[in-house]
TORPAMI-518251 format. One record per atom (N, C-alpha, C): x, y, z; residue number from 1; atom name; residue in three letters. Coordinates in Angstrom, 3 decimals, padded with zeros to 6 digits. Each point is the difference from the previous one (the first is absolute). Example, Ala and Ser with C-alpha at 12.3 -4.5 7.8 and 13.67 -1.06 7.14 Angstrom:
% TORPAMI-518251
013.190	-005.690	007.800	1	N	ALA
-000.890	001.190	000.000	1	CA	ALA
000.900	001.200	000.000	1	C	ALA
-000.350	001.050	-000.720	2	N	SER
000.820	001.190	000.060	2	CA	SER
-000.770	001.090	000.730	2	C	SER
% end
This chain:
% TORPAMI-518251
009.948	020.892	-025.508	1	N	MET
001.206	000.111	000.802	1	CA	MET
000.641	-001.380	000.074	1	C	MET
001.300	-000.069	-000.171	2	N	THR
000.681	-001.288	000.017	2	CA	THR
000.247	-000.462	001.417	2	C	THR
000.293	-001.301	000.146	3	N	ASP
000.303	-000.543	001.318	3	CA	ASP
001.220	000.686	000.605	3	C	ASP
000.987	000.318	-000.827	4	N	THR
001.190	000.673	000.500	4	CA	THR
-000.373	001.356	000.586	4	C	THR
-000.885	000.709	-000.659	5	N	THR
-000.415	001.303	000.508	5	CA	THR
-000.705	-000.152	001.330	5	C	THR
-000.866	-001.020	000.126	6	N	HIS
-000.672	-000.244	001.277	6	CA	HIS
001.027	-000.303	001.095	6	C	HIS
001.000	-000.786	-000.338	7	N	ALA
000.986	-000.410	000.990	7	CA	ALA
000.809	001.185	000.508	7	C	ALA
000.217	000.992	-000.850	8	N	THR
000.841	001.126	000.390	8	CA	THR
-000.801	001.253	000.333	8	C	THR
-001.326	-000.114	-000.004	9	N	ALA
-000.843	001.160	000.288	9	CA	ALA
000.211	000.482	001.423	9	C	ALA
-000.048	001.300	000.170	10	N	THR
000.103	000.571	001.339	10	CA	THR
-001.322	-000.198	000.737	10	C	THR
000.041	000.239	001.277	11	N	ARG
-001.216	-000.123	000.805	11	CA	ARG
-001.107	000.910	-000.551	11	C	ARG
000.342	001.228	-000.362	12	N	ALA
-000.989	000.926	-000.549	12	CA	ALA
-000.577	-000.523	-001.310	12	C	ALA
000.842	-000.563	-000.835	13	N	GLU
-000.485	-000.556	-001.267	13	CA	GLU
-000.915	-001.197	000.243	13	C	GLU
000.378	-000.866	000.955	14	N	ARG
-000.849	-001.160	000.319	14	CA	ARG
-001.343	000.466	000.550	14	C	ARG
000.009	001.046	000.828	15	N	ALA
-001.250	000.543	000.549	15	CA	ALA
-000.883	000.539	-001.126	15	C	ALA
000.588	000.674	-000.961	16	N	ARG
-000.764	000.532	-001.126	16	CA	ARG
-000.587	-001.131	-000.829	16	C	ARG
000.784	-001.056	-000.232	17	N	ILE
-000.474	-001.160	-000.758	17	CA	ILE
-001.209	-000.616	000.687	17	C	ILE
000.085	-000.174	001.318	18	N	VAL
-001.102	-000.590	000.769	18	CA	VAL
-001.232	000.894	-000.054	18	C	VAL
000.189	001.283	000.214	19	N	GLU
-001.142	000.921	-000.015	19	CA	GLU
-000.640	000.069	-001.382	19	C	GLU
000.812	-000.009	-001.044	20	N	ASP
-000.544	000.012	-001.360	20	CA	ASP
-000.819	-001.263	-000.264	20	C	ASP
000.518	-001.151	000.443	21	N	ALA
-000.715	-001.261	-000.202	21	CA	ALA
-001.303	-000.018	000.786	21	C	ALA
000.031	000.459	001.247	22	N	ALA
-001.215	000.040	000.827	22	CA	ALA
-001.029	000.933	-000.627	22	C	ALA
000.448	001.150	-000.450	23	N	HIS
-000.911	000.964	-000.624	23	CA	HIS
-000.627	-000.588	-001.269	23	C	HIS
000.813	-000.654	-000.798	24	N	SER
-000.498	-000.617	-001.224	24	CA	SER
-001.081	-001.027	000.329	24	C	SER
000.247	-000.837	000.999	25	N	GLY
-000.989	-000.988	000.418	25	CA	GLY
-001.279	000.650	000.489	25	C	GLY
000.152	001.050	000.799	26	N	GLU
-001.173	000.710	000.523	26	CA	GLU
-000.817	000.616	-001.128	26	C	GLU
000.666	000.478	-001.034	27	N	MET
-000.706	000.559	-001.152	27	CA	MET
-000.822	-001.080	-000.708	27	C	MET
000.411	-001.246	000.150	28	N	GLU
-000.721	-001.130	-000.594	28	CA	GLU
-001.012	-000.597	000.969	28	C	GLU
-000.137	000.615	001.182	29	N	GLY
-000.976	-000.474	000.970	29	CA	GLY
000.521	-001.044	000.972	29	C	GLY
001.305	-000.195	000.030	30	N	LEU
000.594	-000.988	000.901	30	CA	LEU
000.383	000.654	001.331	30	C	LEU
000.173	-000.826	001.011	31	N	HIS
000.383	000.468	001.332	31	CA	HIS
001.275	-000.724	000.424	31	C	HIS
000.962	000.731	000.528	32	N	VAL
001.230	-000.598	000.520	32	CA	VAL
-000.251	-000.370	001.455	32	C	VAL
000.010	-001.308	000.288	33	N	ASP
-000.264	-000.439	001.369	33	CA	ASP
001.225	000.182	000.892	33	C	ASP
-000.197	-000.196	001.295	34	N	ALA
001.065	000.248	000.984	34	CA	ALA
001.214	-000.901	-000.215	34	C	ALA
-000.220	-001.263	-000.357	35	N	ASP
001.128	-000.914	-000.217	35	CA	ASP
000.821	000.417	-001.216	35	C	ASP
-000.691	000.395	-001.053	36	N	THR
000.707	000.457	-001.197	36	CA	THR
000.758	001.284	000.287	36	C	THR
-000.606	000.895	000.755	37	N	ARG
000.656	001.250	000.377	37	CA	ARG
001.241	-000.284	000.845	37	C	ARG
-000.100	-000.964	000.919	38	N	ALA
001.152	-000.356	000.830	38	CA	ALA
001.142	-000.531	-000.866	38	C	ALA
-000.327	-000.837	-000.992	39	N	ASP
001.032	-000.488	-000.914	39	CA	ASP
000.605	001.152	-000.796	39	C	ASP
-000.840	000.911	-000.449	40	N	ALA
000.500	001.158	-000.754	40	CA	ALA
000.929	000.844	000.873	40	C	ALA
-000.347	000.142	001.272	41	N	ASP
000.872	000.743	000.921	41	CA	ASP
001.352	-000.684	000.156	41	C	ASP
-000.003	-001.336	000.002	42	N	GLU
001.266	-000.752	000.062	42	CA	GLU
000.848	000.285	-001.241	42	C	GLU
-000.656	000.071	-001.142	43	N	TYR
000.697	000.317	-001.249	43	CA	TYR
000.566	001.418	000.040	43	C	TYR
-000.815	000.949	000.420	44	N	VAL
000.449	001.396	000.067	44	CA	VAL
001.209	000.120	000.923	44	C	VAL
-000.032	-000.723	001.116	45	N	ALA
001.105	000.059	000.961	45	CA	ALA
001.252	-000.726	-000.500	45	C	ALA
-000.132	-000.753	-001.086	46	N	GLY
001.150	-000.713	-000.552	46	CA	GLY
000.256	-001.346	000.646	46	C	GLY
-000.945	-000.487	000.798	47	N	ARG
000.178	-001.291	000.674	47	CA	ARG
-000.336	-001.175	-000.901	47	C	ARG
-000.799	000.232	-001.041	48	N	ILE
-000.262	-001.009	-001.022	48	CA	ILE
000.150	000.668	-001.363	48	C	ILE
000.260	-000.809	-001.016	49	N	ASP
000.116	000.566	-001.343	49	CA	ASP
-001.320	-000.152	-000.747	49	C	ASP
-000.054	000.515	-001.205	50	N	SER
-001.243	-000.025	-000.775	50	CA	SER
-000.445	-001.421	-000.308	50	C	SER
000.955	-000.916	-000.177	51	N	HIS
-000.359	-001.395	-000.268	51	CA	HIS
-000.744	-000.599	001.189	51	C	HIS
000.472	000.266	001.204	52	N	GLU
-000.660	-000.506	001.203	52	CA	GLU
-001.363	000.659	000.184	52	C	GLU
-000.098	001.278	-000.274	53	N	LEU
-001.285	000.700	000.106	53	CA	LEU
-001.036	-000.653	-000.914	53	C	LEU
000.377	-000.264	-001.235	54	N	VAL
-000.912	-000.639	-000.950	54	CA	VAL
-000.320	-001.423	000.448	54	C	VAL
000.997	-000.740	000.471	55	N	ALA
-000.230	-001.380	000.449	55	CA	ALA
-001.005	-000.046	001.149	55	C	ALA
000.120	000.934	000.929	56	N	ARG
-000.941	000.050	001.124	56	CA	ARG
-001.411	000.292	-000.481	56	C	ARG
-000.133	000.958	-000.907	57	N	ALA
-001.334	000.337	-000.522	57	CA	ALA
-000.600	-001.182	-000.745	57	C	ALA
000.800	-000.657	-000.812	58	N	ARG
-000.503	-001.155	-000.754	58	CA	ARG
-000.437	-001.102	000.951	58	C	ARG
000.779	-000.258	001.024	59	N	ALA
-000.352	-001.043	000.968	59	CA	ALA
-001.279	000.385	000.757	59	C	ALA
-000.109	001.241	000.387	60	N	ARG
-001.159	000.464	000.763	60	CA	ARG
-001.295	-000.199	-000.780	60	C	ARG
000.054	000.228	-001.291	61	N	TYR
-001.204	-000.063	-000.818	61	CA	TYR
-000.100	-001.290	-000.837	61	C	TYR
000.821	-000.991	000.372	62	N	GLY
-000.098	-001.311	-000.653	62	CA	GLY
000.407	-000.005	-001.457	62	C	GLY
000.949	000.843	-000.336	63	N	LEU
000.461	000.072	-001.382	63	CA	LEU
001.324	-000.731	-000.185	63	C	LEU
000.344	-000.798	000.992	64	N	GLY
001.188	-000.819	000.088	64	CA	GLY
000.924	000.004	-001.110	64	C	GLY
% end
């Protein structure tokens, strides 16, 4: 999905993207923690964009 598509995605589309990503991680044995979920909720609500969501995750896990 392109950045433009993320920027113009509806709330329902953003929710599906988040749920698909969480499910994919869970299938690999990963767990979505509360802070990551809170950031994802901000993305779904449209308060942050996908770039900010990724930046927060990278900062949280020291991937600067």
